[in-house]
N, CA and C atoms as a LAMMPS dump frame, in Angstrom:
ITEM: TIMESTEP
0
ITEM: NUMBER OF ATOMS
276
ITEM: BOX BOUNDS ff ff ff
-5.0000000000000000e+02 5.0000000000000000e+02
-5.0000000000000000e+02 5.0000000000000000e+02
-5.0000000000000000e+02 5.0000000000000000e+02
ITEM: ATOMS id mol type element x y z
1 1 1 N -50.712 -31.675 336.107
2 1 2 C -51.058 -32.07 337.466
3 1 3 C -49.743 -32.265 338.218
4 2 1 N -49.61 -31.562 339.318
5 2 2 C -48.38 -31.619 340.103
6 2 3 C -48.411 -32.792 341.072
7 3 1 N -47.273 -33.09 341.676
8 3 2 C -47.165 -34.254 342.562
9 3 3 C -48.087 -34.173 343.771
10 4 1 N -48.474 -32.961 344.177
11 4 2 C -49.404 -32.815 345.311
12 4 3 C -50.864 -32.815 344.855
13 5 1 N -51.088 -33.199 343.611
14 5 2 C -52.404 -33.296 342.978
15 5 3 C -53.045 -31.944 342.663
16 6 1 N -52.281 -30.864 342.811
17 6 2 C -52.813 -29.56 342.423
18 6 3 C -52.63 -29.385 340.916
19 7 1 N -53.379 -28.454 340.361
20 7 2 C -53.321 -28.174 338.933
21 7 3 C -52.367 -27.007 338.723
22 8 1 N -51.337 -27.215 337.93
23 8 2 C -50.354 -26.172 337.664
24 8 3 C -50.828 -25.206 336.592
25 9 1 N -50.013 -24.205 336.349
26 9 2 C -50.329 -23.169 335.373
27 9 3 C -50.39 -23.761 333.961
28 10 1 N -51.332 -23.254 333.171
29 10 2 C -51.5 -23.673 331.786
30 10 3 C -51.373 -22.437 330.907
31 11 1 N -50.585 -22.525 329.852
32 11 2 C -50.408 -21.417 328.914
33 11 3 C -51.437 -21.529 327.779
34 12 1 N -51.774 -20.392 327.19
35 12 2 C -52.611 -20.379 325.988
36 12 3 C -54.07 -20.735 326.203
37 13 1 N -54.582 -20.499 327.386
38 13 2 C -55.965 -20.874 327.679
39 13 3 C -56.968 -20.271 326.692
40 14 1 N -56.877 -18.988 326.33
41 14 2 C -57.87 -18.447 325.386
42 14 3 C -57.897 -19.202 324.057
43 15 1 N -56.748 -19.6 323.567
44 15 2 C -56.665 -20.298 322.29
45 15 3 C -57.218 -21.719 322.405
46 16 1 N -56.934 -22.366 323.514
47 16 2 C -57.438 -23.719 323.747
48 16 3 C -58.952 -23.703 323.95
49 17 1 N -59.445 -22.706 324.675
50 17 2 C -60.891 -22.597 324.901
51 17 3 C -61.616 -22.294 323.592
52 18 1 N -61.015 -21.468 322.748
53 18 2 C -61.646 -21.166 321.457
54 18 3 C -61.689 -22.414 320.571
55 19 1 N -60.629 -23.195 320.579
56 19 2 C -60.624 -24.446 319.821
57 19 3 C -61.698 -25.393 320.348
58 20 1 N -61.861 -25.436 321.668
59 20 2 C -62.903 -26.274 322.262
60 20 3 C -64.288 -25.785 321.832
61 21 1 N -64.489 -24.473 321.848
62 21 2 C -65.787 -23.91 321.436
63 21 3 C -66.08 -24.249 319.983
64 22 1 N -65.067 -24.179 319.146
65 22 2 C -65.245 -24.509 317.725
66 22 3 C -65.51 -25.994 317.499
67 23 1 N -65.251 -26.81 318.527
68 23 2 C -65.542 -28.25 318.477
69 23 3 C -66.813 -28.577 319.247
70 24 1 N -67.606 -27.554 319.533
71 24 2 C -68.895 -27.697 320.239
72 24 3 C -68.762 -28.224 321.659
73 25 1 N -67.649 -27.942 322.301
74 25 2 C -67.474 -28.279 323.714
75 25 3 C -67.967 -27.086 324.511
76 26 1 N -68.798 -27.322 325.513
77 26 2 C -69.388 -26.189 326.241
78 26 3 C -68.936 -26.078 327.696
79 27 1 N -67.965 -26.892 328.117
80 27 2 C -67.416 -26.804 329.465
81 27 3 C -65.904 -26.969 329.393
82 28 1 N -65.176 -26.007 329.955
83 28 2 C -63.716 -26.074 330.001
84 28 3 C -63.268 -25.812 331.43
85 29 1 N -62.404 -26.663 331.933
86 29 2 C -61.828 -26.502 333.266
87 29 3 C -60.449 -25.88 333.12
88 30 1 N -60.186 -24.863 333.934
89 30 2 C -58.879 -24.205 333.896
90 30 3 C -58.324 -24.122 335.314
91 31 1 N -57.014 -23.954 335.449
92 31 2 C -56.435 -23.83 336.787
93 31 3 C -56.964 -22.597 337.516
94 32 1 N -57.063 -22.724 338.818
95 32 2 C -57.497 -21.621 339.675
96 32 3 C -56.658 -20.378 339.41
97 33 1 N -57.306 -19.234 339.422
98 33 2 C -56.674 -17.918 339.255
99 33 3 C -56.127 -17.671 337.852
100 34 1 N -56.67 -18.365 336.845
101 34 2 C -56.25 -18.099 335.475
102 34 3 C -57.403 -17.649 334.59
103 35 1 N -58.476 -17.173 335.183
104 35 2 C -59.614 -16.734 334.362
105 35 3 C -59.443 -15.316 333.836
106 36 1 N -58.484 -14.572 334.379
107 36 2 C -58.2 -13.237 333.853
108 36 3 C -56.971 -13.35 332.951
109 37 1 N -57.171 -13.053 331.668
110 37 2 C -56.091 -13.149 330.682
111 37 3 C -55.569 -11.752 330.391
112 38 1 N -54.283 -11.561 330.538
113 38 2 C -53.644 -10.266 330.273
114 38 3 C -52.841 -10.335 328.985
115 39 1 N -52.907 -9.254 328.232
116 39 2 C -52.108 -9.149 327.017
117 39 3 C -51.79 -7.677 326.786
118 40 1 N -50.888 -7.419 325.861
119 40 2 C -50.5 -6.048 325.546
120 40 3 C -50.889 -5.729 324.108
121 41 1 N -51.495 -4.564 323.937
122 41 2 C -51.943 -4.118 322.623
123 41 3 C -51.171 -2.861 322.236
124 42 1 N -50.7 -2.822 321.003
125 42 2 C -49.976 -1.662 320.504
126 42 3 C -50.99 -0.598 320.099
127 43 1 N -50.912 0.565 320.758
128 43 2 C -51.889 1.627 320.549
129 43 3 C -51.148 2.911 320.144
130 44 1 N -51.618 3.575 319.059
131 44 2 C -51.003 4.855 318.703
132 44 3 C -51.423 5.942 319.695
133 45 1 N -50.464 6.691 320.192
134 45 2 C -50.718 7.76 321.151
135 45 3 C -50.31 9.077 320.49
136 46 1 N -51.242 10.006 320.437
137 46 2 C -50.941 11.308 319.843
138 46 3 C -50.567 12.266 320.965
139 47 1 N -49.413 12.929 320.804
140 47 2 C -48.961 13.896 321.803
141 47 3 C -48.722 15.228 321.122
142 48 1 N -49.206 16.264 321.76
143 48 2 C -48.948 17.616 321.268
144 48 3 C -47.601 18.062 321.815
145 49 1 N -46.715 18.48 320.936
146 49 2 C -45.377 18.904 321.337
147 49 3 C -45.069 20.232 320.644
148 50 1 N -45.247 21.3 321.379
149 50 2 C -45.081 22.658 320.849
150 50 3 C -45.904 22.827 319.575
151 51 1 N -45.265 23.028 318.44
152 51 2 C -45.987 23.264 317.199
153 51 3 C -46.279 21.976 316.434
154 52 1 N -45.677 20.9 316.843
155 52 2 C -45.803 19.657 316.088
156 52 3 C -46.674 18.647 316.813
157 53 1 N -47.44 17.926 316.053
158 53 2 C -48.178 16.795 316.607
159 53 3 C -47.36 15.545 316.353
160 54 1 N -47.144 14.791 317.381
161 54 2 C -46.371 13.565 317.239
162 54 3 C -47.252 12.375 317.601
163 55 1 N -47.076 11.335 316.834
164 55 2 C -47.774 10.091 317.148
165 55 3 C -46.708 9.036 317.413
166 56 1 N -46.863 8.373 318.514
167 56 2 C -45.949 7.277 318.83
168 56 3 C -46.786 6.089 319.274
169 57 1 N -46.209 4.936 319.164
170 57 2 C -46.904 3.723 319.58
171 57 3 C -46.502 3.357 320.997
172 58 1 N -47.467 2.87 321.724
173 58 2 C -47.214 2.473 323.105
174 58 3 C -47.977 1.181 323.373
175 59 1 N -47.346 0.274 324.105
176 59 2 C -48.025 -0.951 324.492
177 59 3 C -48.878 -0.675 325.727
178 60 1 N -50.15 -1.054 325.642
179 60 2 C -51.085 -0.852 326.736
180 60 3 C -51.57 -2.221 327.204
181 61 1 N -51.511 -2.432 328.507
182 61 2 C -51.962 -3.709 329.076
183 61 3 C -53.483 -3.782 329.045
184 62 1 N -53.992 -4.901 328.575
185 62 2 C -55.434 -5.161 328.529
186 62 3 C -55.705 -6.454 329.287
187 63 1 N -56.897 -6.549 329.839
188 63 2 C -57.293 -7.773 330.535
189 63 3 C -58.667 -8.22 330.051
190 64 1 N -58.837 -9.523 329.954
191 64 2 C -60.111 -10.107 329.557
192 64 3 C -60.497 -11.144 330.601
193 65 1 N -61.737 -11.074 331.058
194 65 2 C -62.264 -12.109 331.942
195 65 3 C -62.724 -13.244 331.038
196 66 1 N -61.992 -14.338 331.031
197 66 2 C -62.29 -15.445 330.128
198 66 3 C -63.638 -16.085 330.416
199 67 1 N -64.022 -16.138 331.672
200 67 2 C -65.312 -16.723 332.031
201 67 3 C -66.449 -15.966 331.358
202 68 1 N -66.431 -14.65 331.46
203 68 2 C -67.474 -13.82 330.842
204 68 3 C -67.383 -13.839 329.325
205 69 1 N -66.17 -13.699 328.812
206 69 2 C -65.971 -13.628 327.368
207 69 3 C -66.511 -14.879 326.669
208 70 1 N -66.132 -16.061 327.166
209 70 2 C -66.558 -17.29 326.504
210 70 3 C -68.026 -17.606 326.761
211 71 1 N -68.554 -17.147 327.874
212 71 2 C -69.99 -17.321 328.125
213 71 3 C -70.783 -16.478 327.128
214 72 1 N -70.375 -15.23 326.952
215 72 2 C -71.081 -14.322 326.042
216 72 3 C -70.924 -14.723 324.583
217 73 1 N -69.722 -15.082 324.183
218 73 2 C -69.458 -15.341 322.765
219 73 3 C -69.875 -16.74 322.324
220 74 1 N -69.669 -17.753 323.174
221 74 2 C -69.892 -19.145 322.775
222 74 3 C -70.88 -19.903 323.667
223 75 1 N -71.434 -19.236 324.661
224 75 2 C -72.274 -19.904 325.659
225 75 3 C -71.511 -21.07 326.31
226 76 1 N -70.233 -20.859 326.532
227 76 2 C -69.358 -21.86 327.137
228 76 3 C -69.16 -21.535 328.612
229 77 1 N -69.109 -22.568 329.424
230 77 2 C -68.843 -22.406 330.846
231 77 3 C -67.38 -22.725 331.115
232 78 1 N -66.704 -21.793 331.77
233 78 2 C -65.319 -22.009 332.184
234 78 3 C -65.304 -22.043 333.707
235 79 1 N -64.727 -23.102 334.245
236 79 2 C -64.676 -23.287 335.698
237 79 3 C -63.227 -23.441 336.127
238 80 1 N -62.86 -22.705 337.165
239 80 2 C -61.518 -22.82 337.734
240 80 3 C -61.482 -23.974 338.733
241 81 1 N -60.418 -24.755 338.667
242 81 2 C -60.243 -25.885 339.59
243 81 3 C -58.875 -25.813 340.251
244 82 1 N -58.82 -26.302 341.485
245 82 2 C -57.583 -26.298 342.264
246 82 3 C -56.777 -27.581 342.15
247 83 1 N -57.486 -28.705 342.074
248 83 2 C -56.797 -29.989 342.172
249 83 3 C -57.531 -31.061 341.374
250 84 1 N -56.911 -32.229 341.314
251 84 2 C -57.471 -33.322 340.52
252 84 3 C -58.821 -33.789 341.056
253 85 1 N -59.026 -33.685 342.359
254 85 2 C -60.297 -34.081 342.956
255 85 3 C -61.448 -33.232 342.378
256 86 1 N -61.205 -31.932 342.24
257 86 2 C -62.22 -31.063 341.665
258 86 3 C -62.448 -31.376 340.187
259 87 1 N -61.383 -31.722 339.483
260 87 2 C -61.523 -32.095 338.074
261 87 3 C -62.413 -33.316 337.953
262 88 1 N -62.181 -34.304 338.783
263 88 2 C -62.944 -35.552 338.721
264 88 3 C -64.43 -35.338 339.014
265 89 1 N -64.767 -34.314 339.791
266 89 2 C -66.182 -34.015 340.044
267 89 3 C -66.911 -33.659 338.749
268 90 1 N -66.199 -33.076 337.793
269 90 2 C -66.813 -32.7 336.523
270 90 3 C -66.671 -33.781 335.46
271 91 1 N -65.738 -34.701 335.665
272 91 2 C -65.473 -35.731 334.656
273 91 3 C -66.489 -36.862 334.706
274 92 1 N -67.058 -37.089 335.864
275 92 2 C -67.967 -38.233 336.004
276 92 3 C -69.29 -37.81 336.602
């Protein structure tokens, strides 16, 4: 929580949400604009080069919508919040 009462960036949200799901928590609040998780996956790419076939690895950017993913997999609700006032609406 920043001095202006806004919620700052949080790292590792997918891992924290999964731990919460494994503890039977069904609501997780995350900072605004962090519901799309980006990561890079190493993918083998086959290229035809004259007479030889070459395979090389390339990192490909992937994105996961955490709201949909955790709803589908764990029936968990993920809500984005901007500030502490919004957090308190869910706390009480």
